[in-house]
C-alpha positions as CSV (number, residue, x, y, z in Angstrom):
1,X,-32.6,-23.7,55.3
2,X,-32.0,-21.6,52.2
3,X,-34.8,-19.2,51.4
4,X,-36.1,-18.9,47.9
5,X,-37.5,-15.7,46.3
6,X,-39.0,-15.6,42.8
7,X,-39.2,-12.3,41.0
8,X,-41.1,-12.8,37.7
9,X,-43.3,-11.1,35.2
10,X,-46.9,-11.4,36.2
11,X,-48.2,-14.4,38.2
12,X,-45.6,-16.8,36.8
13,X,-43.7,-17.0,40.1
14,X,-46.9,-17.6,42.1
15,X,-47.9,-20.4,39.7
16,X,-44.4,-22.0,39.9
17,X,-44.5,-22.0,43.7
18,X,-48.0,-23.6,43.7
19,X,-46.9,-26.2,41.1
20,X,-43.7,-27.0,43.1
21,X,-45.8,-27.4,46.3
22,X,-48.0,-29.8,44.4
23,X,-45.0,-31.8,43.0
24,X,-43.3,-32.0,46.3
25,X,-46.6,-32.8,48.1
26,X,-46.2,-30.2,50.9
27,X,-46.5,-26.6,51.6
28,X,-43.4,-24.5,51.0
29,X,-41.8,-22.6,53.8
30,X,-39.3,-19.8,53.4
31,X,-40.4,-19.2,49.8
32,X,-42.0,-16.1,48.3
33,X,-42.6,-14.4,45.0
34,X,-43.0,-10.9,43.6
35,X,-45.0,-10.4,40.5
36,X,-43.7,-7.5,38.4
37,X,-45.9,-5.7,35.8
38,X,-45.3,-3.0,33.3
39,X,-47.1,-0.6,35.6
40,X,-44.9,-1.2,38.6
41,X,-42.3,1.2,39.8
42,X,-39.0,-0.7,39.8
43,X,-37.8,1.2,43.0
44,X,-41.0,0.3,44.8
45,X,-40.6,-3.3,43.7
46,X,-37.0,-3.3,45.0
47,X,-38.2,-2.2,48.4
48,X,-40.8,-5.0,48.4
49,X,-38.1,-7.5,47.3
50,X,-35.8,-6.4,50.2
51,X,-38.6,-7.0,52.7
52,X,-39.4,-10.4,51.3
53,X,-35.7,-11.3,51.2
54,X,-35.5,-10.7,55.0
55,X,-38.7,-12.7,55.5
56,X,-37.4,-15.8,53.8
57,X,-33.9,-15.7,55.2
58,X,-33.2,-17.5,58.4
59,X,-29.5,-16.6,58.2
60,X,-28.6,-19.4,55.8
61,X,-29.0,-17.2,52.7
62,X,-31.5,-16.8,49.8
63,X,-31.6,-18.0,46.3
64,X,-33.4,-15.5,44.0
65,X,-34.8,-16.9,40.8
66,X,-36.0,-14.7,38.0
67,X,-37.6,-15.5,34.7
68,X,-35.7,-13.6,32.0
69,X,-32.1,-12.3,32.1
70,X,-31.9,-8.5,31.5
71,X,-35.6,-7.8,32.1
72,X,-36.9,-5.8,35.1
73,X,-37.3,-8.8,37.4
74,X,-33.7,-9.7,36.8
75,X,-32.5,-6.1,37.3
76,X,-34.3,-6.1,40.7
77,X,-32.7,-9.5,41.6
78,X,-29.3,-8.2,40.6
79,X,-29.6,-5.4,43.1
80,X,-30.4,-7.9,45.9
81,X,-27.0,-9.6,45.5
82,X,-25.5,-6.7,47.4
83,X,-27.7,-7.5,50.4
84,X,-25.3,-10.2,51.5
85,X,-25.7,-13.9,51.4
86,X,-27.8,-13.9,48.2
87,X,-27.3,-15.7,44.9
88,X,-29.4,-15.0,41.8
89,X,-30.2,-17.2,38.7
90,X,-32.3,-16.3,35.7
91,X,-34.4,-18.6,33.5
92,X,-36.5,-20.1,36.3
93,X,-38.6,-23.1,35.4
94,X,-40.4,-25.8,37.4
95,X,-37.5,-28.3,37.2
96,X,-35.1,-25.6,38.4
97,X,-37.4,-24.6,41.3
98,X,-38.1,-28.1,42.4
99,X,-34.4,-29.0,42.4
100,X,-33.7,-25.8,44.4
101,X,-36.3,-26.6,47.0
102,X,-35.2,-30.2,47.3
103,X,-31.7,-29.2,48.3
104,X,-32.4,-26.2,50.5
105,X,-30.7,-27.9,53.6
106,X,-27.4,-27.6,51.7
107,X,-25.2,-24.5,51.3
108,X,-26.4,-21.6,49.2
109,X,-23.7,-22.4,46.7
110,X,-24.9,-26.0,46.4
111,X,-28.5,-24.9,46.0
112,X,-27.5,-22.5,43.3
113,X,-25.6,-25.3,41.5
114,X,-28.6,-27.6,41.8
115,X,-30.9,-24.9,40.5
116,X,-28.8,-24.4,37.4
117,X,-28.6,-28.2,36.9
118,X,-32.3,-28.6,37.2
119,X,-32.9,-25.9,34.7
120,X,-30.5,-27.3,32.1
121,X,-31.3,-31.0,32.7
122,X,-35.1,-30.1,32.6
123,X,-34.9,-29.3,28.9
124,X,-35.3,-32.6,27.1
125,X,-36.1,-33.3,23.5
126,X,-38.9,-35.8,24.0
127,X,-38.9,-37.2,20.4
128,X,-35.4,-38.6,21.1
129,X,-36.5,-40.5,24.2
130,X,-36.9,-44.2,23.3
131,X,-39.8,-44.4,25.8
132,X,-41.8,-42.1,23.6
133,X,-40.7,-43.2,20.2
134,X,-43.4,-44.0,17.7
135,X,-44.1,-47.7,17.3
């Protein structure tokens, strides 16, 4: 099963994992998060990320999700790609995470594709949905 590691600003990743567990109705295995703050040393956070990466990887690979492209969590994630069977995607949201978790028995590439699809398809302009149109 593909492991999932979230690297985010503050407790966002922890909250996303808790919400995904609620939506899916089960505890999440092979999933972890790292909360990065302004006070954290990026090198120390990278060491922590490498340890967690090993913990969530059963040999199938790991999808690393981060919140904002170009920020410290993303920079840490980009360094994990060199660890081997690791893919990284920024812009994590609950739809992206739930889609990733739902397809973890697929290949890492498929899980990455599903994550990106979940993120993009999860953005919906509600006013244009006929189900919610004013009557």
